[in-house]
N, C-alpha and C positions, 0 to 999 in steps of 0.2 A: 504493499500499500504505500502510495506517495505521501511525502510531507513537503513543506514549503519553507524557504528561507527568504528574508528580506535583506537587501543590501542597500546601504546609504553611503554616498560619496559626495563630498562637498569641496570640490577642487577650486583652484583659482580661475576656472573657466566656466564651470557648469555645477548646478544642483542636479543630482542623479539619484534615481531609485530603480531597483530591479527585484523581481521575484524569481526564484529558481526552484523548479520542481525536482526533488532529489531523485526522481526516476531518470533524470539526465536531460532536462529541457528547460530553457529559459522561457518562462511564462510571459513576462512583460519586462519592458525596460522604458523608463521615462527620464527625460533630460530637459532642463530649462537653462539656456545660457545666461550668464550673468550680464546685465546691461553695461555697455562701455560707451562713453560719450564719443561722439565722432572726432576723429583725429588723435584720440588718446591710445596708449599702447598697453592698457591694462587698468586694473583697479587697485587702490590702497586696500590693504587687508581689512581695515575697519569697514570699508564699504562693502567688500566682499562678504564679510561676516554678516553684515546687516541684510544684504540681499538673500543670503541662504536662510537666514532666520525667518524672513518673510516667506519665502518660497516654500520651504519644507511642509509647514501645515496644509497649505493649499494643495501641494502635490500629493501628500499622504491622503487628503480627502478625495482628490480625484482618483487616486489608486483604489481607495476603499469602495468608490462607486462602481468598479469594474471587477474587483476581486474581493473575496471574503477574507479580510485580514485576520480573522479568528483562526484561520487554517495555518498561520505562520508559527513555525516551531522553534525558530532561532532568528536572531538579527545580527548582521554583520556590519561594521563601519570602518571606513578609513579614518584612523585617528591622527595620522601625520603623512608627510610625503614618502618617506622611505624607511625601510626597516633597519636604521642605524641610529646610534646614539646621537642626540643633538638635533635630529631632523624635526623640524617644527614649522607650522604655518597656522595662524589664528583661524583661517578660513574653515579648517577641519573641526573646530570646536562646535560649530553649529551641528554638524552631522553627529558628533558624539553625543551632544545633549539631546537630540531628538531619539537617537537609538537607545540611550539609557532609559529615557522616560517610557518609550515603547516596551522595551524588554521587561522593566520593572512593573509596568502596568499589567502585562500579560503573564508574568512569571516565567519567562522563557530565557534561555542563554543569550548572553551578549558576546559576540566575537569581535575582538579588536584586531584590525589588520591595518595595511597601509595602502596608499594610493598606487604606488609602484607595484605591489603584490597583486592588487586588484587588476591593473593593466596586464600583468603577466598571466594571471589566471583566465582572464577573458580571451586573451590571444591564444594560449595553449588549448583551451577548450574549443575554440572556433577552428583551429588548425586540425586537431586530430581527437576530439573528444577527451576521454579520461586517460588515453595512452600516454601523453607527454606529462602527465602529473606523476608518473612513476619513474621517470628518468631524468638525467641531466640534459639540459637544452641551452642553446645559445639564443638569447633573446635581445633584439634591438628595440629600446624604448625611446622614441624620438618624438618630442612634443615641444610645447613653448618653454618648458622648464627643464627638459632633459635631452641629452644626446648621448645616451648611454648604451654600451654593449655590455650585456649581463650574462653571467653564468648562473642559470637557475637550477637548483636541485630540489625537484618536487615543489617549487615555488616556496617552501618553507625557508630555504637558505638561498640568498641572492648575493652574489659577488660581482662587483663592478670590475670588468676587464679593461674597459676603455671608455673615454668620454672626451668632450670638447674642452680645450684649455681656455676658451673664452666664451664666445657667443654660442647660444644653443640654435639648433636648426629651426625650431619653430620661431625663435625670435627673429631670425634673419628673414624667414618667409613673411612673418607679420610686418616687419619694418618695410620690406619692399611694397607689401599690399597697401599699407597705410600711405606710404609716399605716393602711391598712385591713386589715392583717394578712396580706397576700400575701408569698411569698418573693421574694428578689431573684435575677434581674431579674423585674419584675412586669408587663411589657408585655402578655403573653399573657393573664394573669388580668384586667388592666384592660380589655382589649378584650372579653373574654368577658362581664364584668359589664355593661360600657356597652352591649352589644347587647341587654340586658334592658329598657333604658329607651326607651319609645316617646314620650316628651314632646319637643315641639319646643323647641330650645335655640338661642339666639342667642349666639355665643361673642364674647369681647372679646379682641382681640389687639393687641399693641404692635409695629408695623412702621413703619420709616422707610426708604423706598427698598428697598434689598436687605439691610438690617440689622434685626434683631429683638431684643427683650428678652423673656425668659421667666421671670424672677424672680418677677414679679407673679403668674403663673399658680399657682404653688404657694400663695401667700397667698390667691388668689381660691378655690381649691378648699378650703382649710382654712376659710374663712369660710362657704362653701356648706354644709359638714358641720355647722358650729356653728349654722348657721341652720336645720338640720333636714332639709336635702335628703338624698334616699336616696344610699348609695354607688353605685348604678347611675347616677344623674343626675350625679353628681360625676365619675364615670369618663368618661362620654360628653362632659361638658363639657371635661374636660381634653384629650381626643383632638381635639375639634372646634376647640379654640383652636390646637392644632398645625396642624390642617388649614388654618384660616383664615390662619395665618401663612404656610403654604407658598403659598396662593393669592395673597396680597398681594406676596410676594417674587418669585414667578413673573412676575406682571404687571409689575413694575418692571423685571425682567431683559429681558422680551420687548421693552420699549420700546428697550433699548439693543442687544439682539442678536435682532432680528426674524427669523423663519423657521427658528430652530434647534429641533431636537428637544428635548423636555423629558423626563427620565427620573428616577424617584424610587427611591432605594435606602436601605438601612439598616434595622435591625430595627424602628424605630418605623413605618416606612412600610409594613410588611406588614399594618397594621390595615385591616380592611374598612370601618370607619367613616370613617377618614381618606381612604381611596381614594374612597369614594362621594361625599364632600363635594367633594373637589378635582375629580373628573372631572365632576360636575354643572356646575361653574363653568368648568372648563378641560378640555374633552373630548379634547384632543389630547395630554394628558400620559400617558406610559407609566408604569405600575405593574407591577412584576414580581413573580412568585410568591415567598412567603416562603423557599423553598429558595435562591433567588438573592439575596434582599434582606437577610437577616440575615447575622450573621458566618458566614463560611464560607471554604473554600480554592479554591472553583470558579474565582474570577477569577484567582487566583495560578496555578493550573495552566494557564489559557488564556494568560496572559501569558508563561509559561514556554515554551509552544509557539510563540508569536509571536517572542519575542526569540531563541530558539534556531534560528529559521529553518524551523520545521516546519509553521507555519500562517500564512496571509496572506503569502506570499512576495512 
């Protein structure tokens, strides 16, 4: 007989809820992006916390109109960005508060996890169901706040193998998009415009082993615009530089960790242009649908089921 778990994630981009059926199915996933004023590149943490606090009761009420919340057997919540000491962002406090209240009111277990582990769990589940939860996996988590190549051991233990020494990939994409007049976050619009460019482009990426640098990418894109290149060309160039970075870092990791599955997650990795470029050069890399790749609470609900002993016993 199935039971259900609720996942809550309050990242710097979106308020997210998800319900997981422990028979192995995501029942529903809801997300509301945080409002960012035109021209700005994000929110102050105090503003993000406020918007989460307002959104959560409304979204829980909406969820309750579609799903019987009395069937929830455990609640999972992202309490911080990453599973390392000192990792902290105030925006996650809203989710923790809501999850604690829900769990206490219902008398059910509360499972604390992290935003990064939630991303990992959602991506591994979308790639191969429960199989990758039982082995080591190479995982790219590339978003507005990360450009990380991770070694995941059943998601419980995550080791950072490589990252960016400066700008994150999502930051580079957002800055290009905002400069072109798009709202923040700008990844969807950058990908849409890039798809209009049919020119062949040779990207230049800066990678040493499993470490990369992306600060130069913003400067390159600004120089291309100054030189008269079309916005579509610049958007495509930006995304291909990210893709080429992924390819080079993956090849370096595979030398040290041969035979491991490679999965790509994070909002930036939902780009069709990035996926096509990478898979042409590394056909065995898993890219998961945007629903599982961008910020969401799906992985958190899955981890709640596992840690509560309701799934993968």
